[in-house]
Each structure stands twice: as structure tokens, then as C-alpha cells.
The first five atom37 places (N, CA, C, CB, O) and aatype in JSON, in Angstrom:
{
  "aatype": [20, 20, 20, 20, 20, 20, 20, 20, 20, 20, 20, 20, 20, 20, 20, 20, 20, 20, 20, 20, 20, 20, 20, 20, 20, 20, 20, 20, 20, 20, 20, 20, 20, 20, 20, 20, 20, 20, 20, 20, 20, 20, 20, 20, 20, 20, 20, 20, 20, 20, 20, 20, 20, 20, 20, 20, 20, 20, 20, 20, 20, 20, 20, 20, 20, 20, 20, 20, 20, 20, 20, 20, 20, 20, 20],
  "atom_mask": [
    [1, 1, 1, 1, 1],
    [1, 1, 1, 1, 1],
    [1, 1, 1, 1, 1],
    [1, 1, 1, 1, 1],
    [1, 1, 1, 1, 1],
    [1, 1, 1, 1, 1],
    [1, 1, 1, 1, 1],
    [1, 1, 1, 1, 1],
    [1, 1, 1, 1, 1],
    [1, 1, 1, 1, 1],
    [1, 1, 1, 1, 1],
    [1, 1, 1, 1, 1],
    [1, 1, 1, 1, 1],
    [1, 1, 1, 1, 1],
    [1, 1, 1, 1, 1],
    [1, 1, 1, 1, 1],
    [1, 1, 1, 1, 1],
    [1, 1, 1, 1, 1],
    [1, 1, 1, 1, 1],
    [1, 1, 1, 1, 1],
    [1, 1, 1, 1, 1],
    [1, 1, 1, 1, 1],
    [1, 1, 1, 1, 1],
    [1, 1, 1, 1, 1],
    [1, 1, 1, 1, 1],
    [1, 1, 1, 1, 1],
    [1, 1, 1, 1, 1],
    [1, 1, 1, 1, 1],
    [1, 1, 1, 1, 1],
    [1, 1, 1, 1, 1],
    [1, 1, 1, 1, 1],
    [1, 1, 1, 1, 1],
    [1, 1, 1, 1, 1],
    [1, 1, 1, 1, 1],
    [1, 1, 1, 1, 1],
    [1, 1, 1, 1, 1],
    [1, 1, 1, 1, 1],
    [1, 1, 1, 1, 1],
    [1, 1, 1, 1, 1],
    [1, 1, 1, 1, 1],
    [1, 1, 1, 1, 1],
    [1, 1, 1, 1, 1],
    [1, 1, 1, 1, 1],
    [1, 1, 1, 1, 1],
    [1, 1, 1, 1, 1],
    [1, 1, 1, 1, 1],
    [1, 1, 1, 1, 1],
    [1, 1, 1, 1, 1],
    [1, 1, 1, 1, 1],
    [1, 1, 1, 1, 1],
    [1, 1, 1, 1, 1],
    [1, 1, 1, 1, 1],
    [1, 1, 1, 1, 1],
    [1, 1, 1, 1, 1],
    [1, 1, 1, 1, 1],
    [1, 1, 1, 1, 1],
    [1, 1, 1, 1, 1],
    [1, 1, 1, 1, 1],
    [1, 1, 1, 1, 1],
    [1, 1, 1, 1, 1],
    [1, 1, 1, 1, 1],
    [1, 1, 1, 1, 1],
    [1, 1, 1, 1, 1],
    [1, 1, 1, 1, 1],
    [1, 1, 1, 1, 1],
    [1, 1, 1, 1, 1],
    [1, 1, 1, 1, 1],
    [1, 1, 1, 1, 1],
    [1, 1, 1, 1, 1],
    [1, 1, 1, 1, 1],
    [1, 1, 1, 1, 1],
    [1, 1, 1, 1, 1],
    [1, 1, 1, 1, 1],
    [1, 1, 1, 1, 1],
    [1, 1, 1, 1, 1]
  ],
  "atom_positions": [
    [[0.5, 148.29, 109.83], [-0.05, 148.9, 110.83], [0.34, 149.1, 112.27], [-0.96, 148.45, 110.82], [1.34, 149.81, 112.32]],
    [[-0.05, 148.77, 113.32], [0.34, 148.78, 114.46], [1.48, 147.9, 114.9], [-0.65, 148.6, 115.07], [2.33, 148.27, 115.7]],
    [[1.44, 146.7, 114.32], [2.79, 145.64, 114.88], [4.12, 146.42, 114.02], [2.57, 143.51, 114.22], [5.28, 146.21, 114.36]],
    [[3.77, 147.24, 113.0], [4.8, 147.91, 112.22], [5.64, 148.68, 113.34], [4.14, 148.92, 111.04], [6.87, 148.57, 113.31]],
    [[5.03, 149.43, 114.29], [5.26, 150.49, 115.04], [5.55, 149.97, 116.72], [3.96, 151.47, 114.82], [6.39, 150.47, 117.46]],
    [[4.67, 148.9, 117.05], [4.87, 148.4, 118.15], [5.46, 146.97, 118.38], [3.81, 148.54, 118.65], [4.98, 145.97, 117.85]],
    [[6.44, 146.97, 119.12], [7.46, 145.52, 119.15], [6.54, 145.25, 120.58], [9.74, 145.71, 119.32], [6.49, 146.02, 121.54]],
    [[5.88, 144.03, 120.46], [5.4, 143.38, 121.75], [6.6, 143.65, 122.84], [5.08, 141.64, 121.52], [7.8, 143.65, 122.56]],
    [[6.08, 143.84, 123.99], [6.65, 143.76, 125.14], [8.07, 144.48, 125.16], [6.68, 142.38, 125.49], [8.81, 144.33, 126.13]],
    [[8.48, 145.33, 123.96], [9.59, 146.02, 123.81], [9.45, 147.28, 123.93], [10.14, 145.8, 122.8], [10.17, 147.93, 124.69]],
    [[8.21, 148.0, 122.96], [7.95, 149.34, 122.68], [6.52, 149.35, 123.12], [8.23, 149.81, 121.18], [5.95, 150.38, 122.76]],
    [[5.99, 148.76, 123.59], [4.48, 148.69, 123.78], [3.95, 147.0, 124.06], [3.73, 149.38, 122.28], [4.74, 146.06, 124.08]],
    [[2.52, 146.87, 124.26], [2.02, 145.83, 124.25], [0.98, 145.65, 123.5], [1.84, 145.54, 125.23], [0.05, 146.46, 123.58]],
    [[0.94, 144.66, 122.7], [0.04, 144.2, 121.52], [-1.12, 143.23, 122.13], [1.0, 143.35, 120.33], [-0.74, 142.32, 122.87]],
    [[-2.47, 143.35, 121.88], [-3.49, 142.38, 122.6], [-4.11, 142.44, 121.51], [-4.33, 142.69, 123.98], [-3.97, 143.24, 120.59]],
    [[-5.04, 141.27, 121.65], [-6.0, 140.75, 120.65], [-7.11, 141.92, 120.23], [-6.75, 139.41, 121.3], [-7.57, 142.74, 121.02]],
    [[-7.53, 141.8, 118.5], [-8.63, 142.5, 118.33], [-9.74, 142.29, 118.73], [-8.81, 142.64, 117.44], [-10.27, 141.19, 118.54]],
    [[-10.47, 143.46, 119.48], [-11.67, 143.09, 119.97], [-11.57, 142.01, 121.29], [-12.42, 142.51, 118.75], [-12.18, 140.94, 121.29]],
    [[-10.78, 142.44, 122.33], [-10.47, 141.46, 123.2], [-10.09, 142.62, 124.46], [-9.19, 140.31, 122.59], [-9.01, 143.11, 124.81]],
    [[-11.54, 142.8, 124.95], [-11.31, 143.85, 126.22], [-10.58, 143.08, 127.6], [-12.98, 144.51, 126.73], [-10.08, 143.58, 128.61]],
    [[-10.69, 142.14, 127.31], [-10.27, 141.46, 128.6], [-8.48, 141.73, 128.52], [-10.82, 139.57, 128.62], [-7.88, 142.35, 129.39]],
    [[-7.88, 141.19, 127.43], [-6.61, 141.28, 127.3], [-6.22, 142.91, 127.21], [-6.21, 140.43, 126.09], [-5.12, 143.17, 127.69]],
    [[-6.93, 143.96, 126.71], [-6.43, 145.14, 126.61], [-6.42, 145.52, 128.17], [-7.26, 146.07, 125.61], [-5.42, 146.03, 128.67]],
    [[-7.59, 145.23, 128.93], [-7.65, 145.73, 130.6], [-6.24, 145.05, 131.14], [-9.26, 145.01, 131.65], [-5.41, 145.67, 131.8]],
    [[-6.14, 143.78, 130.78], [-4.58, 143.25, 131.31], [-3.78, 144.18, 131.28], [-3.85, 142.18, 130.53], [-3.43, 144.7, 132.34]],
    [[-3.27, 144.64, 130.0], [-2.23, 145.09, 129.42], [-2.53, 146.55, 130.06], [-2.13, 144.84, 127.77], [-1.44, 147.1, 130.2]],
    [[-3.29, 147.16, 130.39], [-3.22, 148.3, 130.86], [-3.07, 148.36, 132.19], [-4.13, 148.91, 130.51], [-2.35, 149.28, 132.56]],
    [[-3.61, 147.57, 133.18], [-3.36, 147.17, 134.33], [-1.96, 146.76, 134.65], [-4.17, 146.28, 134.55], [-1.44, 147.11, 135.71]],
    [[-1.26, 145.95, 133.65], [0.28, 145.43, 134.32], [1.06, 146.78, 133.97], [1.15, 143.78, 133.44], [2.13, 146.83, 134.57]],
    [[0.8, 147.95, 133.11], [1.75, 148.75, 132.85], [1.47, 149.68, 133.74], [1.88, 149.15, 131.57], [2.34, 150.49, 134.07]],
    [[-0.03, 149.72, 134.38], [0.16, 151.09, 135.55], [0.61, 150.02, 136.5], [-1.47, 152.24, 136.19], [1.82, 150.21, 136.44]],
    [[0.47, 149.17, 137.2], [1.2, 148.37, 138.14], [2.83, 148.4, 138.48], [0.9, 147.14, 137.72], [3.43, 148.37, 139.55]],
    [[3.24, 148.45, 137.26], [4.67, 147.89, 137.3], [5.03, 149.31, 136.41], [5.03, 146.04, 136.51], [4.8, 149.45, 135.21]],
    [[5.69, 150.36, 137.36], [6.18, 151.5, 136.96], [7.58, 151.36, 135.94], [6.41, 152.25, 138.25], [7.61, 151.9, 134.84]],
    [[8.58, 150.66, 136.42], [9.81, 150.05, 135.91], [9.56, 149.77, 134.38], [10.18, 148.68, 136.74], [10.13, 150.34, 133.44]],
    [[8.77, 148.97, 134.33], [8.08, 148.2, 133.1], [7.95, 149.13, 132.32], [6.75, 147.48, 133.25], [8.81, 149.24, 131.45]],
    [[6.63, 150.3, 132.4], [6.11, 151.07, 131.77], [6.96, 152.22, 131.5], [5.05, 151.29, 132.29], [6.65, 153.03, 130.62]],
    [[7.97, 152.34, 132.16], [9.47, 153.56, 131.94], [10.36, 152.72, 130.64], [10.88, 153.69, 133.89], [10.84, 153.36, 129.7]],
    [[10.46, 151.52, 130.74], [10.9, 151.1, 130.31], [10.54, 151.04, 128.72], [10.96, 150.39, 131.03], [11.34, 151.36, 127.85]],
    [[9.27, 150.6, 128.49], [8.53, 150.5, 127.42], [8.57, 152.07, 126.81], [7.07, 149.88, 127.81], [8.85, 152.28, 125.63]],
    [[8.3, 153.0, 127.63], [8.0, 154.4, 127.01], [9.7, 154.94, 126.41], [7.22, 155.63, 128.47], [9.77, 155.87, 125.61]],
    [[10.64, 154.41, 126.77], [11.92, 154.7, 126.72], [12.58, 154.16, 125.22], [12.54, 154.05, 128.0], [13.39, 154.64, 124.42]],
    [[11.67, 152.73, 125.32], [12.33, 152.11, 124.08], [11.43, 152.76, 122.82], [12.27, 150.25, 124.13], [11.93, 153.23, 121.8]],
    [[10.12, 152.69, 123.08], [9.47, 153.52, 122.07], [9.75, 154.8, 121.55], [8.45, 153.66, 122.4], [9.78, 155.05, 120.35]],
    [[9.88, 155.37, 122.18], [10.71, 157.15, 122.0], [11.88, 156.61, 121.08], [11.56, 158.14, 123.88], [11.76, 156.86, 119.89]],
    [[12.98, 155.91, 121.46], [14.05, 155.53, 120.7], [13.84, 155.12, 119.12], [14.59, 154.46, 121.42], [14.35, 155.52, 118.07]],
    [[12.8, 154.07, 119.46], [12.41, 153.06, 118.1], [11.78, 154.27, 117.02], [10.93, 151.57, 118.57], [12.19, 154.41, 115.87]],
    [[10.77, 155.04, 117.59], [10.43, 155.91, 116.66], [11.03, 157.19, 116.19], [9.45, 156.13, 116.95], [10.68, 157.8, 115.19]],
    [[12.13, 157.6, 117.15], [13.02, 158.79, 116.65], [14.08, 157.98, 115.67], [13.87, 159.69, 118.04], [14.76, 158.63, 114.88]],
    [[14.18, 156.57, 115.73], [15.28, 156.12, 114.74], [14.92, 155.51, 113.48], [16.13, 155.19, 115.33], [15.63, 155.36, 112.49]],
    [[13.33, 155.08, 113.71], [12.53, 154.69, 112.53], [11.63, 155.48, 111.71], [11.83, 153.8, 112.89], [11.46, 155.36, 110.5]],
    [[11.07, 156.33, 112.52], [10.01, 157.34, 111.81], [10.54, 158.82, 111.69], [8.58, 157.4, 112.7], [9.79, 159.69, 111.24]],
    [[11.58, 159.07, 112.02], [12.16, 160.6, 111.99], [11.61, 161.11, 110.79], [13.84, 160.79, 111.97], [11.48, 160.42, 109.78]],
    [[11.22, 162.58, 110.91], [10.96, 163.11, 109.51], [12.14, 163.14, 108.25], [10.55, 164.56, 109.77], [12.0, 163.26, 107.04]],
    [[13.36, 162.95, 109.1], [14.79, 162.75, 107.88], [14.75, 161.39, 107.47], [16.54, 163.01, 108.54], [15.26, 161.1, 106.39]],
    [[14.22, 160.49, 108.19], [14.57, 158.99, 107.86], [13.25, 158.7, 106.76], [14.59, 157.81, 109.47], [13.51, 158.1, 105.72]],
    [[11.94, 159.11, 107.0], [11.11, 159.08, 106.34], [11.06, 159.9, 104.88], [10.33, 159.31, 107.16], [10.45, 159.41, 103.92]],
    [[11.66, 161.02, 104.8], [11.88, 162.09, 103.7], [12.95, 160.77, 102.64], [12.94, 163.95, 104.49], [12.68, 160.27, 101.55]],
    [[13.92, 160.61, 103.35], [14.88, 159.81, 102.77], [14.46, 158.8, 102.23], [15.74, 159.47, 103.48], [14.99, 158.5, 101.16]],
    [[13.38, 157.94, 102.78], [12.95, 156.78, 101.99], [11.97, 157.25, 100.73], [12.18, 155.74, 103.01], [11.87, 156.68, 99.64]],
    [[11.38, 158.25, 101.1], [10.43, 158.78, 99.72], [11.61, 159.02, 98.64], [9.4, 160.51, 100.02], [11.56, 158.55, 97.5]],
    [[12.75, 159.87, 99.17], [13.69, 160.19, 97.79], [14.15, 158.91, 97.43], [15.07, 161.23, 97.99], [14.38, 158.82, 96.22]],
    [[14.33, 157.99, 98.03], [15.05, 156.72, 97.51], [14.01, 155.97, 96.73], [15.65, 155.75, 98.73], [14.45, 155.15, 95.93]],
    [[12.72, 156.13, 96.81], [11.68, 155.43, 96.37], [11.41, 156.12, 94.87], [10.45, 155.5, 97.47], [11.04, 155.5, 93.87]],
    [[11.68, 157.53, 94.96], [11.36, 158.45, 93.95], [12.27, 158.38, 92.86], [11.31, 159.77, 94.44], [12.0, 158.25, 91.66]],
    [[13.44, 158.48, 93.44], [14.55, 158.29, 92.74], [14.77, 156.65, 91.72], [15.61, 158.49, 93.92], [15.25, 156.53, 90.59]],
    [[14.37, 155.92, 92.36], [14.24, 154.56, 91.83], [13.05, 154.59, 90.51], [13.75, 153.51, 93.17], [13.42, 154.53, 89.34]],
    [[11.67, 154.69, 90.89], [10.72, 155.36, 89.72], [11.17, 156.15, 89.02], [9.67, 156.0, 90.05], [11.01, 155.72, 87.88]],
    [[11.56, 156.89, 89.0], [12.45, 157.87, 88.06], [13.44, 157.13, 87.38], [13.22, 159.02, 88.83], [13.28, 157.04, 86.17]],
    [[14.39, 156.61, 87.85], [15.29, 155.94, 86.96], [14.48, 154.73, 85.99], [16.49, 155.29, 87.92], [14.7, 154.29, 84.87]],
    [[13.66, 154.5, 86.83], [13.07, 152.95, 85.74], [11.97, 153.48, 84.65], [12.01, 151.47, 86.87], [11.48, 152.75, 83.78]],
    [[11.66, 154.87, 84.82], [10.54, 155.32, 83.66], [11.66, 155.91, 82.71], [9.14, 156.63, 84.19], [11.45, 155.8, 81.51]],
    [[12.75, 156.48, 83.11], [13.99, 156.64, 82.15], [14.53, 155.66, 81.0], [15.05, 156.74, 82.99], [14.95, 155.91, 79.87]],
    [[14.37, 154.39, 81.72], [15.41, 153.62, 81.28], [14.11, 152.76, 80.25], [16.47, 152.68, 82.69], [14.43, 151.83, 79.51]],
    [[12.83, 153.21, 80.37], [12.0, 152.39, 79.74], [12.19, 153.07, 78.02], [10.35, 152.45, 80.55], [11.56, 152.57, 77.08]]
  ]
}
């Protein structure tokens, strides 16, 4: 889920589940610190482009399908 995509304090901020005080504090910290929010946004965009681009995802599926098919044929 979310921790796989968001790297705390690198590509975003993670807060405790059902913790509105933590969520509010995280939002305020991003809104108050423009440099920090820009750094998070740039790192997040780069992370997503590298790890979750359509080409990357399609390649992962292709590898998985090839593995499954090769095991099926070897049985």
C-alpha cells in the first residue's frame, strides 16, 4: 500500500492511521516549509516515474507471465 509508494520524509509524509493530530501536523509542516514541500514533490515525481511508469509495470508483468508460462510448460 501507501508505504510502498511514499517514503517517509523523502517522497511524502506518513502519519499514523486514524490520527488526525498527526495528519494536521504533517499538513501544516508542508504548508509552512515551501522548500521542504518542493523537495518532497520533486522526489515523489522522480520515484513514481522510475518505479511505476507504464513501461516498468508492463515489464514486470511480462517477466511474471514468462516465469509462470515457463513453469507451466516444464511440468
